[in-house]
N, C-alpha and C positions, 0 to 999 in steps of 0.2 A: 504494500500500500504506500502511495506517495501522498504527502501532505505538503501543499504549497500555499504560501501566504501571498496574496495579491491585494494590495491596497488595504491592508489590515484585516482582510477577510480570509479565513482558512478554507481551502478547497481540498477535498479528499478525492483521490483518484484510486481506483482499484483495477488491477490487471489480473487476468487469469493466470494461474500457475502454469509455467511452460511444461509441455510434455517432453518425454525423452526425444521424440522426433524433432520437436522445436529446437531443443538444445543441440542435437546433432546437426541440424541445418545451420544453426548459428555458427557452430565450430567449422563446418565445411565452408561456409561463406568467408569467414575470417581467414582460413587457410588459403582459399582461392584468391582472396584480396591480397594477401601477403606475397604470393607467388607472382601475381599479375604486376604488383608494384615493383618487384625485383626485376621483372622483364622490362618494364618501362625504364627503370634506373640504368639498366645495362644497355639500353638502346636497341633491344630486340623487338620492341613494338613502339608505335607512335602514340602520342597522347590521344588521338582520335580512336585508335585501336583499343587503347586502354579503356576509354569511356564506353565503347561498344561492348567489350568483354565484361566490364563491371555491370552494365545494364542487364546483360544476359545472366550473370551470376545472381543479381537481385531477383530476377524472375525465377530462376531455377531453385535457389535455396530459400527464397522468401524469408530473409532474416528479419528480426525485430527492427533493426535500424532502417530497413527499406520501408517499413510501414510508417516510420516517422518522417523520412525525407522525401517520400514519393509525392 
């Protein structure tokens, strides 16, 4: 549960407990992101290619972060 104070008012947000599949997808996404960043840093892919790969990774793994930034 998250509790956030906005303008002196407390707002409580609840999130469902992640399943094992959710946690595995999150781990797989972070691993894929790490590998893709290394490829970009080493010049093996362009920034445009990096962005395309990361978009596909967010679709495939559906990590929690993609639900926030989508």
